TORKOL-4160 file (C-alpha; in steps of 0.2 Angstrom, whole numbers, padded with zeros to 4 digits, m for minus):
176
<pt num="1" X="0075" Y="0762" Z="m0550"/>
<pt num="2" X="0058" Y="0753" Z="m0550"/>
<pt num="3" X="0056" Y="0752" Z="m0569"/>
<pt num="4" X="0067" Y="0739" Z="m0577"/>
<pt num="5" X="0065" Y="0747" Z="m0595"/>
<pt num="6" X="0071" Y="0763" Z="m0588"/>
<pt num="7" X="0086" Y="0754" Z="m0579"/>
<pt num="8" X="0090" Y="0745" Z="m0595"/>
<pt num="9" X="0090" Y="0760" Z="m0606"/>
<pt num="10" X="0101" Y="0769" Z="m0593"/>
<pt num="11" X="0113" Y="0755" Z="m0592"/>
<pt num="12" X="0114" Y="0754" Z="m0611"/>
<pt num="13" X="0117" Y="0773" Z="m0612"/>
<pt num="14" X="0131" Y="0772" Z="m0598"/>
<pt num="15" X="0139" Y="0758" Z="m0608"/>
<pt num="16" X="0140" Y="0767" Z="m0624"/>
<pt num="17" X="0146" Y="0784" Z="m0616"/>
<pt num="18" X="0159" Y="0775" Z="m0606"/>
<pt num="19" X="0165" Y="0765" Z="m0621"/>
<pt num="20" X="0166" Y="0781" Z="m0631"/>
<pt num="21" X="0177" Y="0789" Z="m0617"/>
<pt num="22" X="0167" Y="0805" Z="m0615"/>
<pt num="23" X="0156" Y="0800" Z="m0600"/>
<pt num="24" X="0157" Y="0816" Z="m0591"/>
<pt num="25" X="0153" Y="0827" Z="m0606"/>
<pt num="26" X="0138" Y="0815" Z="m0611"/>
<pt num="27" X="0132" Y="0815" Z="m0593"/>
<pt num="28" X="0131" Y="0834" Z="m0593"/>
<pt num="29" X="0123" Y="0836" Z="m0610"/>
<pt num="30" X="0110" Y="0823" Z="m0606"/>
<pt num="31" X="0106" Y="0831" Z="m0590"/>
<pt num="32" X="0103" Y="0848" Z="m0599"/>
<pt num="33" X="0092" Y="0839" Z="m0612"/>
<pt num="34" X="0082" Y="0831" Z="m0599"/>
<pt num="35" X="0080" Y="0848" Z="m0590"/>
<pt num="36" X="0074" Y="0855" Z="m0606"/>
<pt num="37" X="0061" Y="0841" Z="m0608"/>
<pt num="38" X="0055" Y="0844" Z="m0591"/>
<pt num="39" X="0053" Y="0862" Z="m0592"/>
<pt num="40" X="0045" Y="0863" Z="m0610"/>
<pt num="41" X="0028" Y="0855" Z="m0611"/>
<pt num="42" X="0027" Y="0857" Z="m0630"/>
<pt num="43" X="0044" Y="0849" Z="m0633"/>
<pt num="44" X="0040" Y="0835" Z="m0621"/>
<pt num="45" X="0023" Y="0831" Z="m0629"/>
<pt num="46" X="0030" Y="0832" Z="m0647"/>
<pt num="47" X="0044" Y="0820" Z="m0643"/>
<pt num="48" X="0033" Y="0808" Z="m0634"/>
<pt num="49" X="0018" Y="0809" Z="m0647"/>
<pt num="50" X="0016" Y="0793" Z="m0656"/>
<pt num="51" X="0006" Y="0802" Z="m0669"/>
<pt num="52" X="0021" Y="0813" Z="m0674"/>
<pt num="53" X="0031" Y="0803" Z="m0687"/>
<pt num="54" X="0047" Y="0796" Z="m0680"/>
<pt num="55" X="0057" Y="0805" Z="m0693"/>
<pt num="56" X="0050" Y="0822" Z="m0687"/>
<pt num="57" X="0053" Y="0818" Z="m0669"/>
<pt num="58" X="0071" Y="0813" Z="m0673"/>
<pt num="59" X="0073" Y="0829" Z="m0684"/>
<pt num="60" X="0068" Y="0839" Z="m0668"/>
<pt num="61" X="0081" Y="0831" Z="m0658"/>
<pt num="62" X="0094" Y="0834" Z="m0672"/>
<pt num="63" X="0089" Y="0852" Z="m0673"/>
<pt num="64" X="0090" Y="0855" Z="m0655"/>
<pt num="65" X="0107" Y="0846" Z="m0652"/>
<pt num="66" X="0116" Y="0850" Z="m0668"/>
<pt num="67" X="0131" Y="0860" Z="m0663"/>
<pt num="68" X="0126" Y="0860" Z="m0645"/>
<pt num="69" X="0130" Y="0842" Z="m0640"/>
<pt num="70" X="0143" Y="0828" Z="m0645"/>
<pt num="71" X="0138" Y="0815" Z="m0658"/>
<pt num="72" X="0137" Y="0802" Z="m0644"/>
<pt num="73" X="0124" Y="0812" Z="m0635"/>
<pt num="74" X="0114" Y="0816" Z="m0650"/>
<pt num="75" X="0114" Y="0797" Z="m0655"/>
<pt num="76" X="0109" Y="0792" Z="m0638"/>
<pt num="77" X="0094" Y="0804" Z="m0637"/>
<pt num="78" X="0089" Y="0799" Z="m0655"/>
<pt num="79" X="0090" Y="0781" Z="m0649"/>
<pt num="80" X="0078" Y="0784" Z="m0635"/>
<pt num="81" X="0066" Y="0795" Z="m0645"/>
<pt num="82" X="0067" Y="0783" Z="m0660"/>
<pt num="83" X="0062" Y="0769" Z="m0649"/>
<pt num="84" X="0047" Y="0778" Z="m0643"/>
<pt num="85" X="0053" Y="0781" Z="m0625"/>
<pt num="86" X="0054" Y="0800" Z="m0626"/>
<pt num="87" X="0042" Y="0801" Z="m0611"/>
<pt num="88" X="0054" Y="0791" Z="m0601"/>
<pt num="89" X="0069" Y="0801" Z="m0606"/>
<pt num="90" X="0071" Y="0812" Z="m0590"/>
<pt num="91" X="0069" Y="0796" Z="m0579"/>
<pt num="92" X="0082" Y="0787" Z="m0590"/>
<pt num="93" X="0094" Y="0801" Z="m0589"/>
<pt num="94" X="0092" Y="0802" Z="m0570"/>
<pt num="95" X="0095" Y="0783" Z="m0569"/>
<pt num="96" X="0110" Y="0786" Z="m0581"/>
<pt num="97" X="0117" Y="0800" Z="m0570"/>
<pt num="98" X="0115" Y="0789" Z="m0554"/>
<pt num="99" X="0124" Y="0775" Z="m0562"/>
<pt num="100" X="0138" Y="0786" Z="m0569"/>
<pt num="101" X="0141" Y="0794" Z="m0552"/>
<pt num="102" X="0140" Y="0777" Z="m0543"/>
<pt num="103" X="0154" Y="0771" Z="m0555"/>
<pt num="104" X="0164" Y="0785" Z="m0546"/>
<pt num="105" X="0158" Y="0780" Z="m0529"/>
<pt num="106" X="0148" Y="0796" Z="m0528"/>
<pt num="107" X="0129" Y="0801" Z="m0525"/>
<pt num="108" X="0121" Y="0814" Z="m0536"/>
<pt num="109" X="0115" Y="0830" Z="m0528"/>
<pt num="110" X="0103" Y="0840" Z="m0538"/>
<pt num="111" X="0104" Y="0859" Z="m0533"/>
<pt num="112" X="0090" Y="0871" Z="m0538"/>
<pt num="113" X="0096" Y="0889" Z="m0539"/>
<pt num="114" X="0090" Y="0905" Z="m0547"/>
<pt num="115" X="0107" Y="0907" Z="m0555"/>
<pt num="116" X="0121" Y="0895" Z="m0560"/>
<pt num="117" X="0134" Y="0891" Z="m0547"/>
<pt num="118" X="0153" Y="0894" Z="m0550"/>
<pt num="119" X="0165" Y="0880" Z="m0549"/>
<pt num="120" X="0171" Y="0886" Z="m0532"/>
<pt num="121" X="0153" Y="0887" Z="m0526"/>
<pt num="122" X="0149" Y="0869" Z="m0532"/>
<pt num="123" X="0165" Y="0863" Z="m0523"/>
<pt num="124" X="0161" Y="0871" Z="m0507"/>
<pt num="125" X="0143" Y="0865" Z="m0508"/>
<pt num="126" X="0149" Y="0847" Z="m0511"/>
<pt num="127" X="0161" Y="0848" Z="m0496"/>
<pt num="128" X="0147" Y="0855" Z="m0485"/>
<pt num="129" X="0136" Y="0840" Z="m0490"/>
<pt num="130" X="0150" Y="0828" Z="m0487"/>
<pt num="131" X="0153" Y="0835" Z="m0470"/>
<pt num="132" X="0134" Y="0835" Z="m0465"/>
<pt num="133" X="0129" Y="0818" Z="m0474"/>
<pt num="134" X="0145" Y="0809" Z="m0475"/>
<pt num="135" X="0142" Y="0806" Z="m0494"/>
<pt num="136" X="0153" Y="0811" Z="m0508"/>
<pt num="137" X="0142" Y="0820" Z="m0521"/>
<pt num="138" X="0142" Y="0827" Z="m0538"/>
<pt num="139" X="0133" Y="0843" Z="m0540"/>
<pt num="140" X="0120" Y="0845" Z="m0554"/>
<pt num="141" X="0113" Y="0862" Z="m0555"/>
<pt num="142" X="0095" Y="0866" Z="m0561"/>
<pt num="143" X="0092" Y="0884" Z="m0565"/>
<pt num="144" X="0075" Y="0888" Z="m0557"/>
<pt num="145" X="0069" Y="0906" Z="m0557"/>
<pt num="146" X="0056" Y="0902" Z="m0543"/>
<pt num="147" X="0070" Y="0900" Z="m0531"/>
<pt num="148" X="0072" Y="0918" Z="m0525"/>
<pt num="149" X="0089" Y="0915" Z="m0518"/>
<pt num="150" X="0099" Y="0902" Z="m0509"/>
<pt num="151" X="0098" Y="0884" Z="m0515"/>
<pt num="152" X="0087" Y="0868" Z="m0513"/>
<pt num="153" X="0097" Y="0852" Z="m0513"/>
<pt num="154" X="0090" Y="0835" Z="m0517"/>
<pt num="155" X="0101" Y="0819" Z="m0513"/>
<pt num="156" X="0090" Y="0804" Z="m0517"/>
<pt num="157" X="0075" Y="0807" Z="m0506"/>
<pt num="158" X="0083" Y="0820" Z="m0494"/>
<pt num="159" X="0079" Y="0838" Z="m0497"/>
<pt num="160" X="0089" Y="0852" Z="m0489"/>
<pt num="161" X="0080" Y="0868" Z="m0492"/>
<pt num="162" X="0091" Y="0883" Z="m0490"/>
<pt num="163" X="0081" Y="0895" Z="m0500"/>
<pt num="164" X="0077" Y="0913" Z="m0496"/>
<pt num="165" X="0058" Y="0908" Z="m0498"/>
<pt num="166" X="0059" Y="0895" Z="m0484"/>
<pt num="167" X="0069" Y="0907" Z="m0473"/>
<pt num="168" X="0056" Y="0920" Z="m0475"/>
<pt num="169" X="0042" Y="0908" Z="m0472"/>
<pt num="170" X="0051" Y="0903" Z="m0456"/>
<pt num="171" X="0052" Y="0921" Z="m0451"/>
<pt num="172" X="0034" Y="0924" Z="m0455"/>
<pt num="173" X="0029" Y="0909" Z="m0444"/>
<pt num="174" X="0040" Y="0915" Z="m0429"/>
<pt num="175" X="0030" Y="0932" Z="m0429"/>
<pt num="176" X="0013" Y="0923" Z="m0427"/>
């Protein structure tokens, strides 16, 4: 975590979620919201635009999270957006998730897949990663339609590309 402000916000969010006693739920909800910001340019620019009144940006957050997230998650996202740090929200959430996983002596594995993974698939993948890397991991799934099949796993700076696209490219290269 290079940015001390991002680290500070992540630590504050972690402290609040842990104190509220719903850390796992808040972690999943924040992860989902950060993915929404990453994948939606209009949402990202609206929340980060200093020319948009803070009340309007907070209303967007409330509209998006109302009934979809816990009060804790809504309050934490509103805190970050209200402080004018919406552009940093995905990085803050990433740092928060790393901090949360570290509190359980685990690393975070972000898995890109065209479809969501079942609980059984997540457990088997976590076991396979532990066997190959020696790391206990928590799986966070990002639905990515550009992944034709298989999964692409990121653990810190390590990337394990088990996608069909990579396999097809390898096959294509073998015929050259």
